[in-house]
C-alpha positions as CSV (number, residue, x, y, z in Angstrom):
1,M,1.0,10.7,5.4
2,L,-1.4,11.2,8.4
3,V,-0.4,7.8,9.8
4,L,3.4,8.9,9.5
5,I,2.8,12.0,11.5
6,I,0.6,10.5,14.0
7,G,3.3,7.6,14.5
8,S,6.0,10.4,15.1
9,V,4.0,12.2,17.5
10,S,3.1,9.0,19.4
11,A,6.6,7.7,19.4
12,M,7.8,11.0,21.2
13,V,5.0,10.9,23.7
14,G,5.4,7.2,24.4
15,N,9.2,7.1,24.0
16,V,9.4,4.4,21.4
17,R,11.2,3.4,18.2
18,Y,9.7,1.4,15.3
19,P,12.3,-1.2,14.3
20,G,9.7,-3.3,12.6
21,V,6.4,-2.9,10.6
22,F,4.3,-4.1,13.5
23,T,6.7,-3.7,16.4
24,W,8.0,-1.0,18.6
25,Q,10.8,-0.8,21.2
26,Y,10.7,1.4,24.2
27,V,13.8,3.8,24.4
28,D,14.8,6.6,26.9
29,T,14.0,9.5,24.3
30,V,13.3,9.9,20.7
31,G,12.7,12.8,18.4
32,W,9.9,12.8,15.9
33,M,12.4,12.7,12.9
34,A,13.8,9.4,14.1
35,A,10.4,8.0,14.5
36,F,9.5,9.2,11.0
37,F,12.5,7.8,9.4
38,D,11.8,4.5,11.4
39,Q,8.3,4.5,9.7
40,L,9.7,5.4,6.2
41,I,12.4,2.5,6.4
42,C,9.7,0.1,7.6
43,L,7.3,1.1,4.9
44,A,10.0,0.8,2.0
45,V,11.3,-2.4,3.3
46,T,7.9,-4.0,3.8
47,F,6.8,-2.7,0.3
48,V,9.8,-4.2,-1.5
49,V,9.6,-7.6,0.3
50,F,5.8,-7.9,-0.1
51,V,6.1,-7.2,-3.8
52,A,9.0,-9.8,-4.1
53,A,6.9,-12.3,-2.2
54,A,4.0,-11.7,-4.4
55,L,5.9,-12.3,-7.6
56,F,7.6,-15.3,-6.1
57,S,4.1,-16.6,-5.3
58,G,2.9,-16.1,-8.9
59,S,1.1,-12.8,-8.9
60,E,1.0,-11.2,-12.3
61,R,-0.7,-7.7,-11.6
62,I,0.1,-6.0,-8.3
63,R,-1.7,-2.8,-7.3
64,Y,1.6,-1.0,-5.9
65,W,-0.3,2.2,-4.8
66,K,-3.0,0.1,-3.0
67,L,-0.2,-1.8,-1.2
68,V,1.6,1.1,0.1
69,G,-1.5,2.7,1.4
70,S,-2.8,-0.5,2.7
71,I,0.3,-1.1,4.5
72,M,0.3,2.4,6.2
73,M,-3.3,1.9,7.1
74,A,-2.6,-1.4,8.6
75,R,-0.1,0.2,11.0
76,A,-2.8,2.6,12.2
77,P,-3.5,0.6,15.4
78,I,0.3,0.1,16.1
79,V,1.0,3.9,15.8
80,I,-1.7,4.6,18.4
81,L,-0.5,2.3,21.1
82,P,2.5,4.3,22.2
83,F,0.2,6.9,23.6
84,L,-0.5,4.2,26.4
85,N,3.2,4.6,27.5
86,F,2.6,8.4,28.4
87,N,5.5,9.8,30.6
88,G,6.9,6.1,30.7
89,W,4.3,4.7,32.7
90,L,3.6,1.3,30.8
91,L,7.4,0.4,30.5
92,E,7.8,1.2,34.0
93,A,5.1,-0.7,35.4
94,S,6.2,-3.7,33.3
95,E,9.7,-3.4,34.6
96,Q,8.6,-3.3,38.1
97,M,6.4,-6.4,37.8
98,V,9.1,-8.4,36.0
99,D,11.7,-7.4,38.8
100,L,9.2,-8.3,41.5
101,N,8.7,-11.6,39.9
102,I,12.5,-12.3,39.6
103,E,13.2,-11.5,43.0
104,G,10.4,-13.7,44.5
105,N,8.4,-10.7,46.0
106,D,4.6,-10.1,45.8
107,L,3.1,-8.5,42.9
108,P,2.3,-4.6,43.0
109,E,-0.9,-3.5,44.3
110,F,-3.9,-5.0,42.8
111,I,-5.3,-2.0,40.7
112,A,-1.8,-1.5,39.1
113,S,-1.6,-5.1,38.3
114,I,-5.2,-5.3,36.8
115,L,-4.6,-2.2,34.9
116,L,-1.4,-3.5,33.3
117,V,-3.1,-6.9,32.4
118,L,-5.8,-5.0,30.6
119,V,-3.4,-2.7,28.7
120,S,-1.5,-5.9,27.8
121,I,-4.7,-7.4,26.4
122,V,-5.4,-4.2,24.2
123,L,-1.9,-4.4,23.0
124,I,-2.2,-8.0,21.9
125,V,-5.7,-7.4,20.2
126,F,-4.0,-4.3,18.3
127,M,-1.2,-6.5,17.3
128,V,-3.4,-9.2,16.0
129,W,-5.7,-6.6,14.3
130,T,-2.5,-5.2,12.8
131,L,-1.2,-8.4,11.2
132,S,-4.8,-9.2,10.0
133,L,-5.1,-5.8,8.3
134,L,-1.4,-6.4,6.8
135,F,-2.3,-9.8,5.4
136,N,-5.5,-8.4,3.8
137,A,-3.6,-5.6,2.4
138,Y,-1.0,-8.2,1.0
139,R,-3.6,-10.5,-0.4
140,S,-5.8,-8.1,-2.0
141,S,-3.1,-6.0,-3.5
142,A,-1.2,-8.9,-4.8
143,R,-4.5,-10.6,-6.1
144,L,-3.6,-13.9,-4.3
145,T,-5.6,-16.5,-2.7
146,G,-5.4,-19.9,-1.0
147,V,-2.6,-21.2,1.5
148,G,0.1,-20.0,-0.8
149,S,-0.8,-16.3,0.0
150,L,-0.6,-17.1,3.8
151,I,2.7,-18.9,3.7
152,S,4.2,-16.2,1.4
153,F,2.8,-13.5,3.8
154,I,4.3,-15.1,6.8
155,L,7.8,-15.4,5.2
156,A,7.7,-11.8,4.0
157,M,6.7,-10.8,7.3
158,I,9.6,-12.6,8.9
159,I,12.2,-11.1,6.1
160,S,10.6,-7.7,6.4
161,L,11.3,-7.7,10.1
162,I,14.9,-9.0,10.0
163,I,15.9,-6.3,7.2
164,S,14.1,-3.3,8.8
165,G,15.7,-4.2,12.3
166,I,19.2,-4.4,10.4
167,L,18.6,-1.1,8.6
168,I,17.2,0.9,11.2
169,P,20.2,2.6,13.3
170,D,20.2,3.2,16.9
171,S,20.5,6.8,16.3
172,Y,20.2,9.0,13.0
173,F,22.3,11.8,14.2
């Protein structure tokens, strides 16, 4: 529950929505309830798809509660990241850099460019960290080993991203 609450607050502060288990999307404004529902939908979809993938991969005994808790704990790095977009700074800096490159103009000031690159590196590291935590959660909860666990995890992630992207509406109210 703590991860859901932190995720809801960070979504409000960073103006993001969570359309997937390890993804976020910048928006103009978002309420904490919308972010809360986004996370609940992602959790439910990921859980169902992971269980189906584990059963399809031959898992006989799945620890369901461990899987739910592990998925939420694996999302902890991702729900912290929107705090980096305080007052839309990260989104605005990224859009300016893209616009300047498209127009063929010089990059923005050196310090802003370096700061944006460093934040981008942190984003990539946190995404990789989240994916590795999700894989370990899936593998240990489903008691799977070998290459089959990796292949079923990758397929389950793709399917859960597609389904949660379809199920999460642009607006709840």
